[in-house]
C-alpha positions in Angstrom: 78.6 102.9 105.5 81.1 104.3 103.0 80.5 104.3 99.3 83.3 104.6 96.7 82.4 105.4 93.1 85.0 105.3 90.4 84.8 107.2 87.1 87.0 108.2 84.2 87.6 104.8 82.6 87.4 104.3 78.9 89.2 103.2 75.7 92.5 104.7 74.6 95.3 103.9 72.2 98.7 102.8 73.4 100.7 105.8 74.5 97.6 107.8 75.6 96.5 109.0 79.0 93.5 108.7 81.3 92.6 110.1 84.7 90.6 108.0 87.0 88.6 109.5 89.9 87.1 108.0 93.0 84.6 109.8 95.1 84.0 108.7 98.7 80.7 109.4 100.4 82.7 110.0 103.6 85.9 109.0 105.2 85.5 107.7 108.8 89.3 107.6 109.5 91.7 110.2 110.7 94.6 108.2 109.3 94.0 105.9 106.4 95.3 104.3 103.2 93.7 104.7 99.8 94.6 102.6 96.8 93.9 101.7 93.2 93.8 98.0 92.4 93.3 96.5 89.0 92.2 93.2 87.6 93.0 92.2 84.0 91.1 89.4 82.3 92.1 86.0 83.5 94.4 87.5 86.1 94.3 88.1 89.9 93.5 91.5 91.3 96.7 93.5 92.0 97.6 96.7 93.7 98.7 99.4 91.3 99.1 102.5 93.5 98.8 103.4 97.2 98.7 106.6 99.2 98.6 107.1 102.9 97.0 110.0 104.8 100.5 111.4 105.6 101.3 111.7 101.9 103.5 108.6 101.4 102.7 106.9 98.2 103.8 103.5 96.7 103.5 102.0 93.2 103.7 98.6 91.7 106.8 98.1 89.5 104.7 97.8 86.4 103.2 101.3 86.7 106.0 103.2 88.4 107.0 106.3 86.5 103.8 106.2 84.4 101.0 106.4 87.0 100.5 109.1 89.7 98.2 108.7 92.6 96.8 111.8 94.4 94.0 112.8 96.6 91.9 115.8 97.4 91.2 115.5 101.1 88.6 118.3 101.1 86.5 116.5 98.5 87.2 112.9 99.8 88.4 112.1 96.4 91.2 109.9 95.0 92.7 110.2 91.6 95.0 108.1 89.3 96.7 109.9 86.4 97.8 107.2 83.9 100.2 108.2 81.2 102.1 106.2 78.5 99.4 103.6 78.7 100.2 100.1 77.2 97.8 97.3 76.3 98.9 95.4 79.5 97.2 98.2 81.5 93.8 97.0 80.3 91.8 96.0 83.4 89.0 97.0 85.6 90.3 99.5 88.1 89.0 99.7 91.7 89.6 102.2 94.4 89.7 101.1 98.0 90.0 102.6 101.5 91.1 101.2 104.9 92.1 102.6 108.2 93.4 103.5 110.7 96.9 103.7 109.2 98.6 104.9 112.4 98.7 102.5 115.3 100.0 102.5 118.9 102.6 100.0 119.8 105.9 99.7 121.7 105.2 103.0 123.5 104.8 105.1 120.4 102.6 105.7 117.3 103.7 104.2 114.0 102.4 104.1 110.5 101.5 100.9 108.8 102.2 100.1 105.2 99.4 100.6 102.7 100.7 97.9 100.4 98.3 95.1 101.1 95.8 92.9 99.2 92.4 94.4 98.5 90.9 91.9 100.9 92.6 93.9 103.7 90.8 97.1 102.7 87.6 97.9 104.4 85.8 99.5 101.5 86.0 99.2 97.7 84.2 100.5 94.7 82.5 98.7 91.8 85.3 99.4 89.4 85.8 101.2 86.1 87.0 99.6 82.8 90.2 100.8 81.2 90.9 99.4 77.7 94.2 100.2 75.9 94.5 99.2 72.3 97.7 98.8 70.4 
């Protein structure tokens, strides 16, 4: 079993920054996707940022240019640097992992997209609260 534990959430004023961390007990995949999802009160869970094992990253439009996803493969850790925070970023943030991200088909290997609903991810953490006040 894989456990994901998020940390780094808290309360911050609008315009401030936070850095979220996610520690994985292990990573059973050679190729994989890791992601940060978030769920605001009364809203559906949405993907905020995604990174694939080959380094390709993707961001939701609402966070692009303000958030940066990164990972430390040696530590099995995922990070989310959040800058220029706004009240609309208030949510519970979850990290998630799925794999493999490289499949065989049509006579060659190809990478799959990491942009997917959290339900398609194999493992997810319990979440960390981020609150941004105006």
